[in-house]
N, C-alpha and C positions, 0 to 999 in steps of 0.2 A: 620674652619669657622663656627660660631655660628648664622650668619644672613646673608641675602643679600637682595638688593633692585633692584626692576625690575621697570623702568620707562615707560611712555607711549611709544607704537611702534612708531619710527620716520620714518619707511621703512616697506615695506611689508617682510613676511617671505618668502623666497626662497631658495629653494636647496634640497638636500637629506639628511635625518637624519636616522641613525641607533640608535635602541634601545636595550637594554639588552636583553637576551634569557629569554624565559617564565619563571617566578620564580615558579609557580606551578608544571609546568612539570619538572624543575630542581630539585626540592627537591625529587620528585617520581623517577626521573631516578638515583639520587645518592643512595636512598633507595634499590630500586630494583636491582640496579648493585651490591651493597653490598650483597644481598642476592642470587644472581646467582651463577650458576656453571661456572668458566672460567671469562675471559675478557669481560668487558663493555667499549666501547670508547665512551665518551660523550663530543660531540661538541656543540658550540654554548651556553654553560650553562650561567646563570645568575650569576655575581660575586658580586651581592650585599651582604650585610652583613647577611641577612636572610639565603640565600643559603650557604654562606661560614661557617656557624654556623653548618648547617646539615652536610657538609663536614667535619667539624672538629669532630663531633659527630660519625660519621661511622668510621672515623680513631682511635678515642679513644675506638671503639669496636673491633678494631683487624684489620680493613680492610686496605689493602695497596691500596692508591691512588697516582697515579703519574702523575706529569705535563707533558703535551706534548704540542708541538707547537700550535695545534689549540683547545685544550681542555684538558680533564682528560682521565686517563686509570685506570679502576677500577678492580682489581684483586678480585673477588667475593668470598665469604666464604662460599656459600650455605646457606640454611635454618639453619642449626644447628651449624655454625661454627663462630658465633660472640664470643666474650670474654668479661666476666665482666670488666667493665671500672674501672679503678682505681679512677677517679674523677668523680665530678658531671658533667652531660651533660648541658650544657648552650645554649640554644636555642636563647638568646638574645630577639628579638621582634617577632620573628616567631611563631604565632599559628599553622600554617600548618606544621612546623618542629616538634613542640613539640607533638602534636596530633598524626601525623604520626608514629613517633618515638615510641610513648607509645604503639600502636597497635603492632608493631614489638617487643619491649621489654616485652610485657605480655606474650608472648610464649617462651622466652627464659628461660634457666635454671639458671639464676644468678639474683642478686640483681642490680638495678640501680636508680638513681635519675635524673629527668628531671627539670630544672627550666629554667628562663628567667629574662628578664628586670623587672621593675618595672609595665611597662604597662601589660607585658604578665601576671606576676603574680596576675594581678587583672581581667583576663579574664575567663570566666566559663569553667570549666574542668569536671563538673558532666557529662555533654552531652556525654563525651568519657568513663569516668570512669565508669559509670553505666553499658554500655553493656559489657564493657571489664570484669567487676566483674561477670557478668552473664556467660561469658565464662570460669570462673574459676580463673582469674587472682586475685593476692592480690595487692591492691594498696592503698596507704595512702597518705593523702594531707591535707593541711589546710582547715578549714570550712568542715571537712568529705569528704575530696577529691574533693571538688568543686574548689579549687585553688591550683596551683603550689607554692612551688615545689611538685612534685609527687614521692613519693617513690614506686618502681615497684619491687616486688619478681615474677619473671617470673614462670609460672606453665605450666603444661600439659593442654591445651585448648580443650573444647568440642566446636562442632558448635552450632550456635545460629541462630534463625530465628528474627531479629530485626526490629521493626517499629519505625524509626526515626520520632520524632515529628515535625522537621524541615527539610527542603532541604538544606543540608549542605555537600558538598564535603569531608569536613575536618571529619566529624562523619561517613560518608559512607567509605572513604579511610582507616580511623583508624580500622574500624571493619573488612573491607575486607583485610587488611594486617595481623590483627591478625588471620584471617580466613585459612592463608596460613600455619598455624601452628597447626590447630584444627582438630580434627578427624571430618570426615563427611563434610557436605556441609554447609557453612554459607551463610545466606540470609539476604539481608538488602533492605528495602523499604523505601521510602520517600514520603511525599505528592506531591512534584514536582522534576522533574529531576533536579539535580544539575549538575555542570560541570563534565566531564567523563574522565579526565586525566588518571586518574588511570585504568580504564576499558580499554582504548585504548592502555596503555602500556602492559597491561596483554596480551591482543590479539597479539600485535607486539611481545611480548617475548615468545608467546606460552603458556601462563598460562591458566589451564582449568578454564573457567567461562562462564556464561550465562549472556545476558544483555537483560532485558525486559523494558526497559525504567525507569520506577520508582521502578523496582524490579532487585536487582542483586544478583547473585549466584556464589560463588567461592568453588572448589574443594579443601580441605586442603591436605597439606603434599604432594604436587606434586613439585618435583625439576623442575628447569628451566635453560636454559643457557644463557648467556650473549650475546648481539650483539650490534653492534655500534647504539647509538641514537643520532640524529642530531635534537637539539632544537630550535625551530623557535623563532623569536623576540615575545616579549611579549605585547599582545593587549592592557593591561592595561596601560603599559608605552606608547605606541603609541597615546592612548587616548588624552593626554596633548597636543600633535603636532597636532592632529585632531582638537580639539578646538580651539587652538592658531591659526592656519592657517585660520580656519572658521571666526574668530571675526577680525583678522586684514584684513583691505581692501587690494585688490588686491595681495593677497598672493598665491603661490602655493608650496606645499610641497610634496615630494615623500619619502615613507618609505617602504622600502623593507623588504621581507621575515618575514611576521607577521603572527603567529598563528591565525587561522580562525575558531576555534572549535565552532560549532553551539551553544553550552552551553555556551560561552564566547562572542558571538557578539551582546549582546544586546545594548552596546555603539553605534554599527554602526547601527543597527535597529533604535534607538532612535533619533540618529543625523540625519539620513536620513528622519525620520518622521517630524523632526523639520525643514527641507528644506536644510541640509547642501548637498555640493557638493563632495561627495566621490566616488571614483571609486575603484573596486577590479580588479587587473590586474595579469595575468599568474596564475590562480589558479592551485594547485598542491597539492600532499600528501606527507608528510616527516615523517618517522619513525611513522606511523600511524596516523598522525595529518593533517587536511586540512590547508593549507599555501597560502599566495598570497602576492602581493605587493599593497600597497595603495597609492592613488594620491587625494590629497585633495586641493580644490581651495577655496578662500573666498566665503562667501554666507551670506545671510540675513536668520534669525532663527525666527520661531514662537512658540510660548509656546503649550505644549501639557499636556495630564493627563497620567501618568504612574502608573500602577496599580500592585498589589503584582505579579501577573504573570511574570513580566519582573525583579523582584529582584534577582533571582538566576542567572540570565544571565548578571547582571551589577552590582553586589555587590560591586565590588572594584572600579567601574567608577563614582559612584554617587557624590562624591565630584566635579570633573571636570564636571559632568553633571549639576550641580548646577550653576556653572560659566556660562556655555553655556545658561542656562535658565534665568539668570539676564540679559542678553543682547538681549534674543529674544523679539520677539513683542509678547506682551500680557502675560497671566498667565500660569504657569507650577505647576502642582500638582503632588506630589509625595507621594503615600500611599502603605501601606502593606510592608514598609521596617523597621519595628522595630529591625531586626538584625543590623542595622547600629550602634544601640547603644550599642553593645558590640564588636566592632572592635578594631583597635589600640587605639582609642578613641571613644568617643559617637559622631559619625560623623553627625548625625542630629544637635544636640546642637552646635558642633563646626563650621559647615557651616553656621547655622542660625546666630550666633554670629558674625561671621567674615564677612558674607556678609553685615550685617546691619552696621557694621563698615565701609564697602566701599560704604554705601549709597543706599543699596538695601533694598526694603520692603520685608520682610520675615515673614511668619507666622510658627511658630515650632508647629507641631503637635505631638502626641504620637508616630505614626509610620511613621512619614513623613514630608514634608514641603510644603508650599505653597509660591511661589515665584513670586513676579510681575516684569514682564520684562520692556525693555526699560529703565533699570537703567542707570543714568550717574554716573559712578563709580568713586568715590572720592580716592584719594591718603590717606594711612594710615599706621599706624605701627599695624601688624596684627600677632597673635598668631598662630603656627602650632600645639599646644598642643602636640608636640613630634610625631605627625602623618606624615609620609612620603607622603601620597597622599593628604592631607590637605595642606601641605608646596607647593607642585608643582602646586596644583589648584590655590592657591593664587598668586603664581607667575605669572601664565598664566592671572589671572584677571588683575595684573599689566600692562600688555600690552594694556589694554583697558581703563585704569584709566586717570584722568585729570592731575595726578602727581604721584610721586613716591610711589610705595608699598613696604613697607619694611617688611619681614617676618623673625621671630626668630626662634630659634631651628631648623635650616636646616640640621644639622648634621644627622637627622633621614633619610634624602633623600637616604643615603648610604645604607640603609636597601634594597633598590630595584633598585635604578637608580643612581651608581656613575656617575659623570659628566654630570647631568641633566642640571644644571645651563649654563655651556659652551655650550653646544649644542643647548639651547634656544638662545643664543646670538649669536652664529654662523649662524643661519638662518637668524638674522636680518641684518648681514653684508655681507651677499653673493651678 
């Protein structure tokens, strides 16, 4: 399927919808399971192409992964048991997969090459290559190592105190994973605290580290044992249904087993601030992560101002948040979000362009957007730019348009949410 069409909702959204396992946690569970001593059983993992590419990569590194009825069983090789891959490791569209694997491969005693699709090969890599080289890794790539493919000759690494210029879980996690192979203690600081799935898995698996908010330290060369990891549903995937049920009148949707990591719940905080009717039920802890069930009912929204302090907590949800803003009462301003320009596509430009196509008044700024609400959405043929989150956001917008919204290049949705289109339609027919 290269395109699909979503017409205006003719009925409320009703029922229960499950979403894929958290993509960020899945990448980390697969990689740490490969490095553990003994078996790691991973359940609830995301089966989108991004995570399947990481799974294929660890298999190419000599790790045995067996499919079981409810997940995967990984037979870890320990810190030093990976083997040199015969082929290039293709991470597809996943910046997380490539950047985290780079941290691991920097400390191995062999040569490897990491690459990805055209989008990933255009995304900045100097942000991880620089600290890895400071630790002793030998890395080459296009434009002096700023673009993939990256050729990595693993080396004996030394610890590093690294001050990241941006709040980025990918940079932080890359350096921390490299730190597992380094002598001494590796330290990463960042200007704001980014998502902490790596740190939570370190704690859960017993890896020695210290977390002081914006400063994280890991003790190198410490082996650890595998243990079961149960991955919750991805709040970034749930976000599309939270907004869909909010904007379609008389809707009520239940979304069970969603990860509620406080560094990921910016979308909840912002939607609630805009007036959304969302309840968190049955809060609990699962494999070191806070989890709960979400119930959302339709509600009117109002515009708000969103500053840089919310960007790390909401970085993946801004496309769907833009749709909510277009239908809210009044103006919504998003500032301090320049990082959106180097995601799977330039999401600031993509959402400004496509919302305008849908009859929304939008002003594109260098680091954000100004969106005028109360838009009377018009049907249109829209571009996804090959970005899964843009594609799904435009599909949700179609529910509130006056006629059909067609979205092109929707195969990209497979990277994170196989079956999204069908699940959305199922809620309309319940």
